[in-house]
Backbone as JSON, one array per atom type, in Angstrom:
{
  "sequence": "XXXXXXXXXXXXXXXXXXXXXXXXXXXXXXXXXXXXXXXXXXXXXXXXXXXXXXXXXXXXXXXXXXXXXXXXXXXXXXXXXXXXXXXXXXXXXXXXXXXXXXXXXXXXXXXXXXXXXXXXXXXXXXXXXXXXXXXXXXXXXXXXXXXXXX",
  "N": [[144.2, 75.52, 69.14], [145.11, 73.09, 71.29], [144.09, 70.06, 72.9], [144.82, 68.25, 75.76], [144.71, 65.07, 77.23], [144.99, 63.86, 80.44], [146.17, 62.39, 83.55], [144.49, 63.43, 86.48], [145.52, 65.88, 88.91], [146.21, 67.01, 92.29], [146.39, 69.75, 92.11], [144.59, 70.37, 90.17], [142.1, 70.3, 91.29], [140.5, 72.65, 92.13], [139.46, 73.66, 89.62], [138.21, 71.37, 88.7], [136.16, 71.02, 90.53], [134.46, 73.12, 89.88], [133.5, 72.24, 87.41], [132.18, 69.9, 88.27], [130.16, 71.07, 89.81], [128.59, 72.24, 87.81], [127.78, 69.94, 86.48], [126.31, 68.58, 88.49], [124.21, 70.33, 88.71], [122.65, 69.58, 86.62], [121.68, 67.15, 87.34], [119.19, 65.65, 89.08], [119.36, 64.04, 91.36], [121.58, 64.71, 92.84], [123.28, 66.86, 95.09], [125.27, 69.74, 95.24], [128.15, 69.93, 97.17], [130.81, 71.4, 98.24], [132.86, 70.57, 100.01], [132.48, 67.79, 100.21], [132.79, 67.08, 97.51], [135.46, 67.86, 96.97], [136.78, 66.15, 98.74], [136.02, 63.64, 97.66], [137.12, 63.76, 95.04], [139.83, 63.96, 95.68], [140.24, 61.47, 96.95], [139.83, 59.69, 94.8], [141.89, 60.49, 93.06], [144.12, 59.71, 94.56], [143.83, 56.93, 94.84], [144.8, 53.76, 93.74], [143.08, 52.02, 92.46], [141.36, 53.52, 91.09], [140.65, 56.12, 88.68], [141.1, 59.4, 87.63], [140.61, 61.54, 85.07], [141.59, 64.46, 83.26], [140.72, 66.87, 80.81], [142.74, 69.13, 79.28], [143.3, 72.44, 78.26], [145.1, 75.18, 77.12], [146.3, 75.44, 79.66], [144.15, 75.09, 81.38], [141.6, 73.23, 83.01], [139.2, 71.68, 81.18], [137.49, 69.63, 80.97], [136.37, 66.56, 82.51], [136.57, 63.17, 83.75], [135.86, 60.16, 85.46], [136.79, 56.91, 86.74], [136.33, 53.81, 88.44], [137.13, 50.61, 89.68], [135.32, 47.59, 90.39], [134.87, 44.25, 91.62], [133.2, 42.01, 89.62], [130.73, 39.61, 89.98], [129.11, 38.62, 87.98], [130.62, 38.97, 85.69], [132.89, 37.66, 86.42], [135.23, 38.94, 86.72], [137.04, 42.08, 86.79], [135.06, 45.04, 86.79], [134.17, 48.24, 85.62], [133.08, 51.34, 86.98], [131.96, 54.22, 85.53], [132.11, 57.69, 85.94], [131.13, 61.16, 86.33], [131.56, 62.48, 83.84], [132.08, 65.32, 82.15], [132.16, 68.2, 80.12], [133.29, 71.48, 79.77], [130.85, 73.9, 78.93], [131.54, 75.75, 76.83], [133.31, 74.31, 75.36], [132.08, 72.1, 74.43], [130.91, 69.74, 71.96], [133.14, 69.45, 70.42], [134.45, 67.08, 70.38], [135.78, 66.46, 72.7], [134.61, 65.22, 74.92], [134.33, 62.64, 73.9], [137.04, 61.98, 73.57], [137.85, 61.97, 76.29], [136.19, 59.9, 77.28], [137.03, 57.68, 75.74], [139.7, 57.56, 76.59], [139.38, 56.98, 79.31], [138.19, 54.51, 79.11], [140.3, 53.1, 77.99], [142.02, 53.06, 80.22], [140.43, 51.45, 81.88], [140.52, 49.02, 80.47], [143.26, 48.48, 80.65], [143.37, 47.95, 83.34], [142.23, 45.51, 83.48], [139.51, 45.31, 83.32], [136.49, 43.94, 82.2], [134.07, 44.92, 81.55], [132.29, 48.0, 81.42], [130.28, 50.36, 83.09], [127.75, 52.86, 83.62], [125.93, 55.38, 85.39], [123.23, 57.44, 84.6], [121.45, 60.55, 84.4], [118.08, 60.3, 83.91], [116.67, 62.32, 82.69], [118.47, 63.74, 81.25], [118.78, 64.13, 78.23], [120.66, 64.8, 76.32], [123.06, 63.7, 77.29], [122.39, 60.99, 77.28], [122.01, 60.53, 74.53], [124.63, 61.07, 73.67], [126.11, 58.96, 74.89], [124.87, 56.71, 73.73], [125.48, 57.14, 71.04], [128.18, 56.72, 71.22], [128.26, 54.02, 71.43], [127.35, 52.75, 73.72], [125.08, 50.66, 75.51], [121.67, 50.43, 76.46], [120.38, 49.01, 79.49], [118.41, 46.65, 81.39], [118.65, 47.13, 84.01], [118.13, 48.95, 87.02], [118.7, 51.72, 89.27], [119.05, 51.96, 92.69], [119.23, 53.72, 95.8], [120.65, 54.24, 99.07], [121.4, 55.68, 102.21], [123.37, 54.35, 104.44], [124.06, 55.21, 107.05], [122.01, 56.75, 107.92]],
  "CA": [[144.16, 75.2, 70.56], [145.13, 71.65, 71.45], [143.57, 69.52, 74.15], [145.58, 67.13, 76.28], [144.04, 64.24, 78.24], [146.01, 63.4, 81.37], [145.74, 62.09, 84.92], [144.24, 64.6, 87.32], [146.4, 66.1, 90.06], [145.57, 67.81, 93.33], [146.35, 71.14, 91.67], [143.44, 70.53, 89.27], [140.82, 70.18, 92.01], [139.62, 73.83, 92.07], [138.75, 73.73, 88.35], [137.37, 70.18, 88.6], [134.97, 71.26, 91.36], [133.57, 74.0, 89.1], [132.82, 71.38, 86.43], [131.23, 69.05, 88.98], [129.0, 71.88, 90.19], [127.72, 72.38, 86.64], [127.2, 68.61, 86.23], [125.29, 68.29, 89.5], [123.05, 71.18, 88.43], [121.85, 68.87, 85.62], [121.28, 65.85, 87.88], [118.26, 65.88, 90.18], [119.67, 63.23, 92.54], [122.81, 65.13, 93.51], [123.42, 68.23, 95.57], [126.66, 70.15, 95.29], [128.72, 70.21, 98.49], [132.21, 71.52, 97.85], [133.73, 69.76, 100.87], [132.34, 66.39, 99.79], [133.35, 66.88, 96.18], [136.92, 67.93, 97.09], [137.19, 64.9, 99.39], [135.85, 62.55, 96.7], [138.12, 63.89, 93.98], [141.13, 63.62, 96.26], [140.3, 60.02, 97.15], [139.98, 59.03, 93.5], [143.24, 60.79, 92.56], [145.11, 58.95, 95.35], [143.56, 55.5, 94.9], [145.3, 53.05, 92.55], [141.97, 51.31, 91.82], [140.53, 54.57, 90.51], [141.33, 57.01, 87.74], [140.43, 60.65, 87.29], [141.27, 62.19, 83.94], [141.17, 65.81, 82.9], [141.06, 67.43, 79.5], [143.36, 70.43, 79.55], [143.57, 73.31, 77.11], [145.63, 76.48, 77.57], [146.57, 75.34, 81.1], [142.91, 75.06, 82.14], [140.82, 72.0, 82.95], [137.96, 71.96, 80.45], [136.67, 68.43, 81.0], [136.78, 65.56, 83.48], [135.9, 61.87, 83.73], [136.48, 59.25, 86.43], [136.43, 55.48, 86.73], [136.84, 52.97, 89.51], [136.7, 49.24, 89.39], [134.82, 46.65, 91.39], [134.92, 42.9, 91.08], [131.85, 41.62, 89.22], [130.47, 38.17, 89.96], [128.53, 38.24, 86.69], [131.72, 38.94, 84.72], [134.02, 36.87, 86.91], [136.38, 39.8, 86.44], [136.84, 43.47, 87.16], [134.1, 45.85, 86.05], [134.43, 49.64, 85.96], [132.03, 52.35, 87.05], [132.38, 55.49, 84.94], [131.34, 58.79, 86.52], [131.57, 62.55, 86.27], [132.0, 62.96, 82.52], [131.53, 66.64, 81.84], [133.03, 69.12, 79.39], [132.83, 72.86, 79.92], [129.92, 74.21, 77.83], [132.16, 76.44, 75.7], [134.16, 73.36, 74.65], [131.29, 70.95, 74.01], [130.72, 69.59, 70.53], [134.45, 69.45, 69.76], [135.05, 65.75, 70.5], [136.55, 66.32, 73.94], [133.94, 64.18, 75.71], [134.7, 61.35, 73.3], [138.44, 61.74, 73.94], [137.88, 61.58, 77.7], [135.55, 58.6, 77.44], [137.93, 56.67, 75.18], [140.89, 57.45, 77.45], [139.02, 56.3, 80.56], [137.98, 53.1, 78.75], [141.64, 52.53, 77.86], [142.45, 52.78, 81.59], [139.65, 50.29, 82.34], [141.07, 47.84, 79.81], [144.58, 48.23, 81.25], [143.15, 47.41, 84.69], [141.65, 44.18, 83.35], [138.05, 45.36, 83.37], [135.85, 43.35, 81.02], [132.83, 45.67, 81.3], [132.16, 49.31, 82.05], [128.89, 50.81, 83.18], [127.6, 54.18, 84.2], [124.6, 55.82, 85.76], [122.95, 58.72, 83.96], [120.18, 61.15, 84.76], [117.14, 59.92, 82.85], [116.17, 63.52, 82.02], [119.56, 64.37, 80.5], [118.7, 63.48, 76.92], [121.91, 65.02, 75.59], [124.02, 62.71, 77.76], [121.95, 59.67, 76.8], [122.33, 60.48, 73.1], [126.09, 61.01, 73.56], [126.57, 57.61, 75.22], [124.38, 55.77, 72.71], [126.29, 57.37, 69.83], [129.5, 56.14, 71.49], [128.15, 52.56, 71.44], [126.85, 52.22, 74.99], [123.77, 50.02, 75.36], [120.75, 50.47, 77.59], [120.16, 47.73, 80.16], [117.17, 46.58, 82.17], [118.97, 47.38, 85.41], [117.83, 50.25, 87.58], [119.58, 52.11, 90.36], [118.45, 52.35, 93.96], [120.27, 54.2, 96.71], [120.34, 54.4, 100.48], [122.51, 56.17, 103.02], [123.33, 53.42, 105.57], [124.23, 55.85, 108.35], [120.81, 57.54, 108.28]],
  "C": [[144.08, 73.68, 70.7], [144.63, 71.26, 72.83], [144.38, 68.3, 74.52], [144.74, 66.4, 77.31], [145.14, 63.68, 79.13], [145.38, 63.05, 82.72], [145.53, 63.39, 85.68], [145.27, 64.67, 88.44], [145.65, 66.95, 91.09], [145.47, 69.28, 92.92], [145.15, 71.42, 90.75], [142.11, 70.66, 90.02], [139.97, 71.45, 91.95], [138.83, 73.94, 90.76], [137.83, 72.52, 88.16], [136.07, 70.38, 89.37], [133.98, 72.15, 90.62], [132.8, 73.17, 88.07], [131.81, 70.46, 87.11], [129.99, 69.83, 89.39], [128.05, 72.03, 89.01], [127.07, 71.04, 86.28], [126.07, 68.33, 87.21], [124.06, 69.17, 89.32], [122.12, 70.52, 87.41], [121.22, 67.59, 86.18], [120.45, 66.03, 89.15], [118.63, 65.14, 91.46], [120.88, 63.71, 93.32], [122.75, 66.59, 93.91], [124.91, 68.55, 95.65], [127.05, 70.5, 96.71], [130.23, 70.23, 98.29], [133.13, 70.66, 98.71], [133.67, 68.29, 100.48], [132.99, 66.14, 98.44], [134.88, 66.94, 96.2], [137.45, 66.64, 97.71], [137.12, 63.73, 98.41], [136.88, 62.59, 95.58], [139.49, 63.48, 94.5], [141.29, 62.13, 96.47], [140.56, 59.31, 95.83], [141.38, 59.27, 92.93], [144.28, 59.92, 93.25], [145.01, 57.44, 95.18], [143.99, 54.8, 93.61], [144.2, 52.28, 91.82], [140.99, 52.27, 91.16], [141.35, 55.39, 89.53], [140.47, 58.26, 87.55], [141.24, 61.31, 86.19], [140.73, 63.6, 83.77], [141.53, 66.06, 81.44], [141.56, 68.84, 79.78], [143.62, 71.17, 78.24], [144.01, 74.67, 77.64], [145.8, 76.54, 79.09], [145.31, 75.43, 81.96], [142.22, 73.72, 81.95], [139.48, 72.34, 82.31], [137.04, 70.75, 80.41], [137.24, 67.44, 82.0], [136.01, 64.26, 83.25], [136.62, 60.97, 84.72], [136.0, 57.83, 86.22], [137.01, 54.83, 87.97], [136.32, 51.57, 89.3], [136.23, 48.53, 90.64], [134.95, 45.27, 90.78], [133.49, 42.43, 90.84], [131.7, 40.1, 89.23], [129.89, 37.74, 88.62], [129.6, 38.14, 85.61], [132.8, 37.94, 85.13], [135.32, 37.62, 86.7], [136.08, 41.21, 86.95], [135.83, 44.14, 86.22], [134.29, 47.29, 86.51], [133.15, 50.45, 86.0], [132.62, 53.66, 86.52], [131.49, 56.58, 85.53], [131.91, 60.14, 86.08], [132.13, 62.98, 84.91], [131.3, 64.27, 82.22], [132.6, 67.46, 81.11], [132.44, 70.51, 79.53], [131.97, 73.23, 78.7], [130.56, 74.89, 76.63], [133.05, 75.52, 74.87], [133.39, 72.12, 74.19], [131.13, 70.94, 72.5], [132.01, 69.56, 69.73], [135.16, 68.1, 69.88], [135.81, 65.51, 71.78], [135.93, 65.26, 74.85], [134.3, 62.79, 75.2], [136.14, 61.0, 73.63], [138.56, 61.28, 75.38], [137.32, 60.18, 77.9], [136.45, 57.49, 76.9], [139.16, 56.47, 76.05], [140.56, 56.72, 78.75], [138.75, 54.82, 80.28], [139.31, 52.4, 78.51], [142.19, 52.17, 79.24], [141.74, 51.53, 82.12], [140.23, 49.0, 81.75], [142.44, 47.48, 80.4], [144.46, 47.64, 82.65], [142.57, 46.0, 84.65], [140.14, 44.15, 83.45], [137.48, 44.81, 82.07], [134.53, 44.03, 80.68], [132.96, 47.03, 81.98], [130.69, 49.67, 82.06], [128.87, 52.19, 83.81], [126.14, 54.41, 84.55], [124.4, 57.2, 85.14], [121.64, 59.25, 84.5], [119.21, 60.92, 83.62], [116.56, 61.12, 82.11], [117.24, 64.21, 81.17], [119.67, 63.71, 79.12], [119.97, 63.69, 76.09], [122.97, 64.0, 76.0], [123.66, 61.32, 77.23], [122.3, 59.52, 75.32], [123.84, 60.36, 72.88], [126.58, 59.58, 73.81], [126.1, 56.59, 74.18], [125.17, 55.92, 71.42], [127.68, 56.75, 69.98], [129.45, 54.62, 71.62], [127.69, 51.94, 72.74], [125.44, 51.71, 74.78], [122.95, 50.17, 76.63], [120.62, 49.07, 78.18], [118.8, 47.77, 80.85], [117.41, 46.88, 83.64], [118.57, 48.79, 85.8], [118.81, 50.55, 88.7], [118.72, 52.51, 91.54], [119.56, 52.86, 94.85], [119.73, 54.3, 98.13], [121.59, 54.95, 101.16], [122.51, 55.35, 104.31], [123.41, 54.08, 106.94], [122.98, 56.61, 108.81], [119.72, 56.66, 108.83]]
}
């Protein structure tokens, strides 16, 4: 069974949403809302400054990962935010997450990004170990959030 990494399409959204639901179940700060997730996925797929990749096997989406760039004053260049890396549980441990992460980092490099960063759930020790094994480094930065319209 081979796995192909490719750009996501609108036809992939139903299977992508299922993966996001399982990811959000692991992350205390996020609530699953299918309408919001479909809207967000669609925006990323359409936007040239963003990338959504899927891992596909046997015509099914078994993993996803997204990136979008911002301009960083500290870098004096583009910097990428990586999000939504998840592989279906039955396909974990087979290197698919690493394939997705490497492919999204290739996209970042092609876009001229000189740094990539991500936010992780501090209780998701498996994700933290995965990223550290892949060479990601902890920083002293924290994350705060607010909803401006509220």
